[in-house]
C-alpha positions as CSV (number, residue, x, y, z in Angstrom):
1,M,-13.5,82.8,78.2
2,F,-15.2,79.6,77.4
3,K,-16.6,76.7,79.0
4,T,-17.2,73.0,78.2
5,S,-20.7,72.5,76.7
6,N,-22.0,70.5,79.6
7,R,-22.7,73.6,81.8
8,T,-24.6,76.8,80.9
9,F,-23.2,80.3,81.0
10,G,-25.7,82.5,79.2
11,F,-23.2,83.0,76.5
12,L,-23.2,81.8,72.6
13,V,-22.2,78.4,72.6
14,C,-20.2,77.0,69.4
15,L,-19.7,73.5,68.7
16,L,-16.2,73.2,66.7
17,P,-15.0,70.0,64.9
18,L,-11.5,68.9,66.0
19,V,-9.8,65.9,64.2
20,I,-6.8,64.3,66.1
21,A,-4.9,61.6,64.6
22,G,-8.1,60.0,62.8
23,F,-10.4,60.9,65.7
24,A,-13.1,63.5,64.8
25,I,-14.5,65.0,68.1
26,Y,-16.2,68.4,68.8
27,V,-15.4,70.7,71.8
28,S,-18.0,73.3,72.4
29,V,-16.7,76.9,73.8
30,T,-18.2,80.2,74.6
31,P,-16.3,83.4,73.4
32,S,-16.4,86.4,75.1
33,S,-16.8,88.2,71.8
34,M,-18.5,87.5,68.9
35,A,-14.7,87.0,67.1
36,S,-14.7,83.5,65.1
37,P,-12.7,81.6,67.8
38,R,-10.3,78.8,66.1
39,V,-9.3,75.7,68.2
40,T,-6.1,73.5,68.0
41,N,-5.0,70.6,70.1
42,L,-2.3,70.7,72.7
43,P,-1.1,67.0,73.5
44,I,-0.2,66.7,77.0
45,S,0.8,63.0,77.3
46,T,0.2,60.0,75.6
47,T,-0.2,56.3,76.6
48,A,-1.0,52.9,74.8
49,D,-4.9,53.5,75.4
50,E,-5.5,57.1,75.6
51,T,-4.3,60.9,74.8
52,R,-4.6,63.5,77.1
53,I,-4.8,66.6,75.6
54,G,-5.4,70.4,76.3
55,I,-7.8,72.4,73.9
56,S,-6.3,75.8,72.7
57,A,-9.1,78.2,71.3
58,L,-7.7,81.4,70.0
59,L,-10.7,84.1,70.8
60,S,-9.2,87.1,69.4
61,S,-6.0,88.3,68.0
62,T,-4.6,88.7,72.0
63,Q,-6.7,85.9,73.6
64,H,-6.4,82.3,74.3
65,A,-8.3,79.8,76.3
66,Y,-7.1,76.2,77.4
67,L,-9.4,73.1,79.0
68,P,-8.1,69.5,79.4
69,L,-10.0,66.5,77.6
70,V,-9.0,62.7,77.5
71,I,-9.7,60.6,74.5
72,K,-9.6,57.0,74.7
73,G,-8.3,54.9,72.2
74,S,-4.5,54.5,70.9
75,A,-2.2,57.5,71.2
76,P,-1.8,59.9,68.2
77,V,1.0,59.3,66.0
78,C,4.2,61.5,66.1
79,A,6.2,62.6,63.3
80,S,9.4,60.5,63.3
81,P,13.0,61.6,62.3
82,G,12.7,63.4,58.9
83,T,12.3,66.4,57.1
84,Y,8.8,67.5,56.9
85,D,7.8,70.5,53.9
86,D,5.7,72.9,55.4
87,T,2.3,71.3,53.3
88,A,2.9,68.2,55.3
89,S,-0.4,67.0,57.0
90,S,1.4,66.7,60.1
91,I,2.0,70.5,60.7
92,A,-1.6,72.0,62.0
93,Y,-1.7,76.0,61.2
94,N,-3.9,77.6,63.2
95,G,-5.3,81.0,61.6
96,N,-5.0,82.5,58.3
97,W,-1.7,81.2,57.0
98,Q,-1.3,81.3,53.4
99,L,0.6,79.3,50.9
100,Y,3.9,80.8,49.2
101,T,5.0,78.9,46.0
102,G,8.4,80.0,44.0
103,T,12.0,79.3,44.0
104,G,14.0,79.3,47.2
105,P,12.4,77.6,49.9
106,Y,12.5,74.2,50.4
107,N,10.6,72.0,48.0
108,S,9.2,75.4,46.6
109,T,7.0,76.1,49.0
110,L,6.2,77.7,52.5
111,H,3.8,79.1,54.7
112,Y,3.2,82.4,56.1
113,S,1.3,84.3,58.8
114,D,0.4,88.4,59.2
115,I,-1.1,88.0,62.0
116,N,-0.2,88.1,65.4
117,G,-1.1,85.5,67.6
118,E,-1.5,82.6,65.2
119,T,0.3,79.3,65.9
120,A,1.8,76.4,63.8
121,Q,2.0,73.0,65.8
122,F,3.9,69.8,65.0
123,V,4.0,66.5,67.3
124,F,7.1,64.5,66.8
125,C,9.1,61.9,68.3
126,G,12.9,62.5,68.1
127,G,16.2,64.2,70.1
128,R,16.1,67.1,68.2
129,V,13.9,69.9,66.2
130,T,14.7,72.3,63.3
131,V,12.6,74.9,62.1
132,V,13.9,76.0,58.6
133,Y,12.1,79.6,57.3
134,A,13.2,82.6,55.3
135,S,14.5,85.8,56.7
136,N,14.0,89.1,55.0
137,T,13.7,92.7,55.8
138,N,10.1,92.3,56.8
139,G,10.8,89.2,58.9
140,G,9.2,89.1,62.1
141,A,9.5,86.4,65.1
142,L,8.2,83.2,66.4
143,N,7.8,82.7,69.9
144,V,9.0,78.7,70.1
145,T,7.7,76.2,72.9
146,I,8.4,72.7,73.4
147,D,5.7,70.6,75.5
148,G,4.5,73.7,76.6
149,Q,7.4,75.3,77.8
150,P,9.4,78.3,76.6
151,T,12.1,77.5,74.1
152,G,13.8,80.4,72.6
153,S,12.4,82.8,69.9
154,I,13.0,82.6,65.9
155,N,13.9,86.4,64.7
156,E,12.9,86.0,60.7
157,Y,14.6,89.8,60.3
158,S,17.5,89.9,58.1
159,S,19.0,92.9,55.9
160,S,18.6,90.8,52.5
161,L,16.3,87.6,51.7
162,Q,17.9,84.6,53.0
163,W,16.2,81.3,52.2
164,Q,16.3,78.0,54.1
165,Q,17.7,79.4,57.6
166,Q,17.6,77.0,60.6
167,W,16.6,77.4,64.4
168,V,17.8,74.2,66.2
169,S,16.6,73.2,69.6
170,G,18.4,71.8,72.0
171,Q,18.6,68.3,73.1
172,L,15.3,66.8,74.1
173,S,14.6,63.5,76.1
174,N,13.3,60.5,74.1
175,G,9.5,60.3,73.4
176,S,6.7,62.3,72.1
177,H,6.8,66.3,72.1
178,L,4.7,69.1,71.0
179,L,6.7,72.0,69.1
180,T,4.3,75.4,68.9
181,L,5.3,78.3,66.8
182,T,3.2,81.5,67.5
183,H,3.4,84.7,65.7
184,T,4.3,87.6,67.7
185,G,4.4,90.9,66.9
186,S,3.1,92.9,63.3
187,A,5.6,91.5,61.3
188,R,5.2,88.8,58.8
189,V,6.7,85.2,59.7
190,N,7.0,81.9,57.8
191,V,7.5,78.2,58.3
192,D,9.5,76.5,55.2
193,A,10.1,73.0,56.8
194,I,10.6,70.9,60.0
195,I,13.4,68.7,60.4
196,V,13.3,65.8,63.2
197,A,16.7,64.4,64.4
198,P,16.6,61.2,65.6
199,P,16.5,60.3,69.1
200,A,20.1,60.5,71.1
201,P,21.4,57.3,72.1
202,P,20.9,56.4,75.6
203,P,24.3,57.5,77.6
204,S,26.3,55.1,78.7
205,S,28.6,55.2,81.9
206,I,31.4,53.2,83.6
207,C,31.8,52.9,87.2
208,V,34.8,52.1,89.0
209,S,35.2,50.6,92.5
210,V,38.2,50.2,94.5
211,Y,38.0,47.7,97.3
212,Y,39.9,46.4,100.3
213,D,40.5,42.8,99.0
214,M,41.0,41.5,102.5
215,N,41.2,38.0,101.7
216,G,43.3,38.7,98.6
217,N,40.7,36.2,96.3
218,Q,40.4,39.4,93.8
219,I,36.6,39.3,94.2
220,F,34.8,42.2,95.7
221,D,33.2,40.5,98.5
222,P,29.7,42.5,100.0
223,S,32.0,42.5,103.4
224,E,34.9,44.0,102.0
225,P,35.2,47.9,102.2
226,L,35.7,50.5,99.5
227,L,38.8,52.3,99.6
228,R,39.8,56.0,98.8
229,G,42.8,58.1,97.4
230,A,43.4,55.4,94.5
231,G,44.1,57.3,91.1
232,V,41.9,56.1,88.1
233,R,42.3,56.8,84.5
234,V,39.8,55.8,81.6
235,T,41.0,56.0,77.8
236,N,39.0,55.5,75.1
237,S,39.8,52.9,71.9
238,S,42.0,55.9,70.6
239,N,44.1,56.1,73.9
240,V,42.6,59.6,74.5
241,V,42.0,60.1,78.1
242,V,37.9,60.6,78.7
243,G,38.3,60.7,82.3
244,S,40.1,60.2,85.6
245,F,39.4,60.6,89.2
246,V,40.1,59.4,92.8
247,S,38.4,56.7,94.5
248,N,36.7,57.1,97.3
249,D,35.4,55.2,100.3
250,T,31.4,55.5,99.9
251,N,30.4,54.7,96.5
252,A,31.9,53.9,93.5
253,R,33.0,56.6,90.9
254,C,31.2,57.0,87.5
255,L,32.1,58.5,84.1
256,T,28.6,59.3,82.6
257,D,27.1,60.2,79.0
258,L,30.0,58.1,77.5
259,P,29.9,56.8,73.7
260,A,29.6,53.0,73.3
261,G,32.6,51.2,72.7
262,T,35.5,49.8,74.5
263,Y,37.5,51.8,77.1
264,T,40.7,50.8,79.0
265,V,40.4,51.5,82.9
266,T,43.7,51.9,84.8
267,E,44.4,52.6,88.5
268,Y,47.7,54.1,88.1
269,V,48.2,55.3,91.8
270,N,47.1,52.8,94.4
271,T,45.8,53.8,98.0
272,P,48.6,54.7,99.9
273,S,50.2,51.8,101.8
274,F,48.3,49.6,99.6
275,A,49.2,47.5,96.5
276,L,46.9,45.9,93.6
277,T,45.4,42.0,94.1
278,T,43.9,42.5,90.6
279,P,45.2,43.6,87.4
280,D,46.2,47.3,87.3
281,T,44.6,47.6,83.9
282,Q,41.4,46.2,82.6
283,L,38.8,46.7,79.6
284,A,35.4,48.0,79.9
285,S,32.8,47.1,77.0
286,V,29.8,49.6,77.0
287,T,26.6,49.8,75.2
288,A,23.9,52.3,74.2
289,G,22.5,53.0,77.8
290,N,24.1,50.6,79.7
291,S,26.6,50.7,82.6
292,S,30.0,48.6,83.1
293,N,31.1,48.1,86.2
294,V,34.9,47.6,87.0
295,Y,36.4,46.6,90.4
296,F,40.1,46.9,91.3
297,G,41.3,44.9,94.5
298,D,43.8,46.6,96.7
299,S,45.5,45.1,100.0
300,V,48.0,46.5,102.7
301,S,51.3,46.2,100.9
302,Q,53.8,44.4,103.3
303,P,52.3,44.8,106.7
304,N,55.3,44.7,108.9
305,G,54.3,46.0,112.5
306,M,51.0,46.8,113.8
307,V,49.4,48.2,117.1
308,A,45.6,48.4,118.0
309,D,44.3,51.7,119.9
310,T,41.9,49.7,121.9
311,S,40.3,52.6,123.3
312,R,39.1,53.7,120.0
313,N,39.3,50.5,117.9
314,H,41.5,51.8,115.6
315,L,44.4,49.4,114.2
316,Y,47.9,50.9,113.0
317,V,49.6,49.2,110.2
318,T,53.3,49.8,108.8
319,S,53.5,49.3,105.3
320,K,57.3,48.0,104.9
321,N,58.0,48.8,101.1
322,T,55.5,51.9,100.4
323,G,56.8,53.8,103.7
324,W,53.1,54.8,104.8
325,L,51.5,54.2,108.4
326,L,47.9,53.0,107.7
327,A,45.3,54.1,110.2
328,W,42.0,52.1,110.0
329,D,38.8,52.2,111.8
330,E,38.0,48.6,112.8
331,T,34.3,49.4,113.8
332,D,33.4,51.0,110.4
333,N,36.0,49.2,108.1
334,R,37.2,52.3,106.6
335,I,40.6,53.8,106.2
336,L,41.0,56.9,108.7
337,T,44.0,58.2,107.2
338,T,47.4,57.1,105.7
339,V,50.6,58.9,107.1
340,W,53.7,59.0,105.0
341,V,56.6,57.9,108.0
342,G,60.0,57.4,105.8
343,S,61.4,54.3,104.4
344,Q,61.0,50.8,105.5
345,P,59.1,51.4,108.2
346,W,58.9,48.5,110.9
347,G,57.6,48.1,114.8
348,V,55.3,50.5,116.0
349,G,54.2,51.0,119.6
350,L,51.1,52.9,121.6
351,L,51.6,55.0,124.4
352,N,50.4,58.4,126.0
353,D,48.1,58.5,123.4
354,R,50.9,58.4,120.6
355,V,51.8,56.1,118.0
356,F,55.5,55.6,117.4
357,V,56.9,54.1,114.1
358,A,60.4,52.8,113.8
359,E,61.9,53.8,110.2
360,W,64.7,51.2,109.8
361,N,66.4,53.0,106.7
362,S,66.1,56.7,107.9
363,Q,67.1,56.3,111.5
364,V,64.0,58.0,112.5
365,V,60.9,57.4,114.9
366,A,57.8,59.0,113.7
367,V,55.4,60.2,116.3
368,I,51.5,60.3,115.4
369,D,49.0,61.8,117.4
370,A,46.2,59.0,118.1
371,A,43.3,61.2,118.2
372,T,43.9,63.3,115.3
373,Q,46.2,60.7,113.4
374,A,48.5,64.1,112.6
375,R,52.1,63.4,112.2
376,I,53.7,65.4,115.5
377,Q,57.4,64.9,115.3
378,D,60.3,63.2,113.6
379,I,62.6,62.1,116.3
380,D,66.1,61.6,114.8
381,L,68.2,58.9,116.3
382,A,71.0,58.8,114.4
383,P,73.1,61.4,116.4
384,I,72.4,59.6,119.8
385,C,71.7,55.8,118.9
386,P,73.0,55.2,115.6
387,G,71.7,52.1,113.7
388,G,68.5,50.6,112.1
389,P,65.3,51.1,114.4
390,A,63.4,47.6,114.3
391,H,60.7,46.9,117.2
392,V,59.0,48.9,119.4
393,A,58.1,48.1,123.1
394,V,56.3,50.3,125.8
395,N,56.3,50.9,129.5
396,P,53.1,52.7,130.8
397,N,54.5,52.8,134.3
398,T,57.2,54.9,133.3
399,N,55.9,56.7,130.3
400,Q,58.7,55.4,128.0
401,V,59.1,54.0,124.5
402,Y,61.9,51.1,124.1
403,V,63.0,50.9,120.4
404,S,65.3,48.1,119.3
405,I,68.4,49.6,117.5
406,Y,70.0,46.7,115.0
407,S,73.9,47.9,115.2
408,S,77.3,46.9,116.6
409,P,77.2,47.3,119.6
410,G,73.4,46.8,119.7
411,R,71.5,49.7,121.4
412,I,68.1,50.9,122.5
413,A,66.7,54.1,122.2
414,V,64.6,55.3,125.0
415,I,62.0,58.1,124.3
416,D,59.8,59.9,126.9
417,A,56.3,59.7,125.5
418,A,55.6,63.1,127.0
419,A,58.5,65.1,126.5
420,L,59.6,63.2,123.5
421,N,63.3,63.4,124.8
422,V,65.9,60.6,123.8
423,S,68.5,58.9,125.8
424,C,70.6,55.7,124.8
425,I,71.1,52.2,126.1
426,T,74.4,50.4,124.9
427,L,74.0,46.3,125.2
428,T,76.7,45.0,127.3
429,G,79.0,42.9,124.8
430,G,76.2,42.5,122.7
431,D,75.7,43.1,118.9
432,G,72.2,43.4,116.7
433,A,69.7,44.3,119.4
434,F,66.6,43.1,117.4
435,D,63.4,42.7,119.4
436,V,62.3,44.0,122.8
437,A,59.6,43.5,125.5
438,V,58.7,45.2,128.8
439,N,57.3,43.7,131.9
440,P,55.9,46.7,133.6
441,S,55.2,44.8,136.5
442,L,58.8,44.0,137.1
443,N,60.0,47.2,135.2
444,Q,62.2,44.8,133.2
445,L,63.3,45.4,129.6
446,Y,64.0,42.0,127.7
447,V,66.4,42.5,124.4
448,T,67.2,39.9,122.1
449,S,71.1,40.2,121.0
450,R,70.5,38.2,117.8
451,D,74.3,38.6,116.7
452,S,75.4,37.8,120.2
453,N,73.3,34.4,120.8
454,S,71.9,36.0,124.1
455,L,68.9,37.5,126.2
456,Q,69.7,40.8,128.0
457,V,67.8,42.1,130.9
458,F,67.5,45.8,132.1
459,D,66.0,47.2,135.0
460,V,63.8,50.5,133.7
461,S,62.7,51.5,136.7
462,T,64.9,54.4,136.2
463,V,65.5,56.2,133.1
464,P,67.1,55.3,130.7
465,G,67.7,52.1,132.7
466,S,70.4,49.6,133.9
467,W,71.9,46.8,132.7
468,R,70.8,43.7,134.9
469,Q,71.7,40.1,133.3
470,T,72.8,38.6,129.9
471,V,71.3,35.0,129.5
472,T,73.3,32.9,126.9
473,L,70.8,31.3,124.6
474,G,72.8,28.6,122.8
475,G,71.6,30.2,119.6
476,S,70.4,33.2,118.0
477,P,67.4,34.6,119.4
478,F,64.7,36.4,117.4
479,S,61.3,37.2,119.0
480,V,60.8,38.1,122.9
481,Q,57.5,38.5,124.7
482,T,56.6,38.5,128.6
483,K,53.5,37.2,130.3
484,P,53.4,39.9,132.9
485,S,50.8,38.4,134.9
486,T,53.1,35.1,135.5
487,N,56.5,36.8,135.0
488,Q,56.9,34.5,132.2
489,V,59.5,35.3,129.3
490,Y,59.5,33.5,125.8
491,V,62.2,33.6,123.2
492,A,62.1,32.3,119.6
493,V,65.9,30.8,119.2
494,A,67.5,29.6,116.1
495,L,69.9,26.6,116.9
496,D,71.0,25.8,113.6
497,A,74.8,26.6,113.9
498,P,76.4,28.0,112.0
499,V,73.8,30.1,109.9
500,Y,71.4,30.6,113.1
501,E,68.2,31.2,110.9
502,N,65.8,28.4,111.5
503,A,64.3,30.1,114.5
504,N,62.0,27.3,115.7
505,T,62.8,26.7,119.4
506,L,60.4,28.0,122.0
507,Q,62.5,29.0,125.2
508,A,60.6,29.7,128.3
509,Y,62.1,31.3,131.7
510,Y,60.6,33.3,134.8
511,A,61.5,36.1,135.8
512,T,62.0,38.0,139.3
513,A,63.3,41.3,140.5
514,A,66.8,40.2,140.2
515,G,66.2,39.1,136.5
516,I,65.7,36.0,134.5
517,T,65.7,32.7,137.0
518,L,68.2,30.0,135.6
519,P,68.2,27.1,134.4
520,L,65.9,27.4,131.3
521,T,62.4,26.5,132.4
522,R,61.1,24.9,129.3
523,T,61.6,24.5,125.8
524,A,59.7,23.2,122.9
525,T,59.9,23.0,119.0
526,I,57.9,25.3,116.8
527,S,57.6,26.0,113.3
528,D,60.2,27.7,111.7
529,T,59.8,31.8,112.6
530,H,62.8,32.5,109.9
531,D,63.0,36.1,110.0
532,G,61.9,36.6,113.7
533,G,58.1,36.0,113.2
534,A,56.4,37.1,116.1
535,I,55.2,35.9,119.7
536,W,52.1,37.2,121.2
537,V,50.6,36.7,124.6
538,S,46.8,36.8,124.3
539,R,45.0,38.9,126.5
540,K,41.9,37.2,126.5
541,N,43.2,33.6,127.3
542,G,46.7,34.1,128.1
543,N,47.8,31.5,125.3
544,L,50.7,32.1,122.7
545,Y,50.2,33.0,119.3
546,I,53.4,32.1,117.2
547,A,53.8,33.7,113.9
548,A,56.1,31.0,112.1
549,T,56.7,33.0,109.0
550,D,58.4,30.4,106.9
551,A,56.1,27.6,107.7
552,N,52.9,29.7,106.7
553,V,51.2,28.9,109.7
554,V,50.1,30.5,113.2
555,Q,50.6,28.2,116.1
556,I,48.8,28.6,119.2
557,I,50.6,27.2,122.3
558,H,49.8,26.7,125.8
559,P,51.9,29.1,128.1
560,V,52.7,26.7,130.7
561,T,53.5,23.4,129.2
562,L,54.6,24.9,125.5
563,A,51.8,22.1,124.0
564,I,50.6,23.0,120.4
565,L,46.7,23.6,120.6
566,Q,46.0,24.8,117.4
567,T,47.7,25.3,114.0
568,I,46.3,27.7,111.5
569,S,47.7,28.0,108.0
570,M,48.2,31.3,106.6
571,P,50.9,32.7,104.0
572,S,53.7,34.2,105.5
573,P,52.6,35.7,109.2
574,S,55.5,38.1,110.5
575,A,53.6,40.0,113.0
576,I,50.8,40.1,115.4
577,T,48.6,42.4,117.8
578,E,45.4,42.2,119.3
579,D,42.3,44.2,120.0
580,D,40.5,42.7,123.0
581,K,38.1,45.6,123.4
582,M,36.2,44.7,120.2
583,V,33.3,42.2,120.7
584,P,34.5,39.4,119.6
585,G,38.4,40.3,120.3
586,R,40.3,40.1,117.4
587,M,43.9,38.8,116.6
588,Y,45.4,40.7,113.8
589,I,48.0,38.6,111.9
590,A,50.4,40.6,109.3
591,N,50.8,38.4,106.4
592,R,53.8,40.5,105.2
593,D,55.1,38.7,101.7
594,A,51.3,38.0,100.6
595,N,50.1,41.5,101.4
596,L,47.5,40.5,103.5
597,I,46.4,40.8,107.1
598,T,44.2,37.9,108.7
599,I,41.8,38.4,111.6
600,I,41.2,35.8,113.9
601,S,39.5,35.3,117.3
602,D,41.7,36.1,120.1
603,N,40.1,33.2,122.4
604,L,41.2,30.2,120.5
605,P,41.3,27.5,120.8
């Protein structure tokens, strides 16, 4: 036991000199026996203007004691990377170590100890330390600590004399370290040299973010969410893959502990239903200790049909060219899931807490649970209603889903939203059923017969429904929409005979229980909707939103006068849906050819 000299404990007090990097100090100890104590310094930490050390007193062969001490002044110098012979002044031997001189050791010398508990200490700055020693039949063991922490043991026994053996530490943090070698046992131990390796270069990293490039500007904007599900691969300059991972929607994914250099980062698998807006391959240069950030922008690939689950604020989008259905959380701005639905998904509808997706090429309607986004069933229409499923409309009064079938003759698949039974309506003298709309207040279904230049009206108060009326339009009809509150029906018609492709005429009709009231109520010229575009009646203010695909605009039109109230430029608008339960309400426009979805207010102008 020992104490500092500013307190008296009735024992013999010894003043012992201690020299640390040029500082001569004295420490008083009171030994518990009359054995001659041996004292060493144990650096704990250093700063620019002070050194905090511990004093280690070897009171006997088995007893040690420690006390803390703070020395004001510059920090002691640590040994820099290099090789230090056992005779170097930077190695402090505590006890009765002896010097051996002769051939065999490094630089022809080594220090050895025959007394248990004797230590050798060495302060160094480096990333790894190596102890060089000789092993022999009389070799003992050295206990190793670094910075006071047990690090291992050096067994110096061997069946024959072996010079310049090595014990190597693990990788150490950059900075100053204290190596302490303690003789344990009665056999002889030795220290031949100590080698300090340079600090390891600081690790480098590459962090990759895949984000929803909502505006398509190829820049990661603060409001744009991250996307999960994209496959990313990183290769070095030798084209060796050093890492790969799948992106997530919570944070960037990082590869760490990379050597400095230039790496190739590739998004080799897109997030399902998304397409890249940025290049799929980017170079990342990293320097020691630094991180390089890489951003891949993705957007929805050819958004084709949309429907909003306003009770949950979820948006469903079909991706025409990828075959996926995207379920999007409007509130949290994140992907809920993506569901494979088949080749060329087109229209989409929501009824009975189920999402119905028309698949053009496969002649199937996929049914998705709106609560879980699980795929419930694929309804094969080919045996009952053959042709290309296109658009979807729903009737909550009868719980029926109506899918237009582009065929000759045109057909309508009628699906019970609960039982998922299917029946079929065949158009009367009409080919190419394209778009559908339902007026639940009248239980009427309106179908555009694109190849027969007519609008057909069906009474759907019973299942599957019965033909009520055919209205000749003078041109090829594309989109149709109804406003149940006023019983108006709106049709986009192409009058440019003989091709009938420039659907830039909007026709408005009134309907009664008997069908469409003739003659035509009102007509107006709108911008070219070409391949159908879309008509949507705002639930917020009743105005019409027209997606004029070829003209690259959305037009907002008065529902009675058909006057154009506002024109909004955007690339290739093709489908529209609304979530009026969001605050503020949103109108979603699919910009199919631009791989974008534009959000505008549903209360314009």
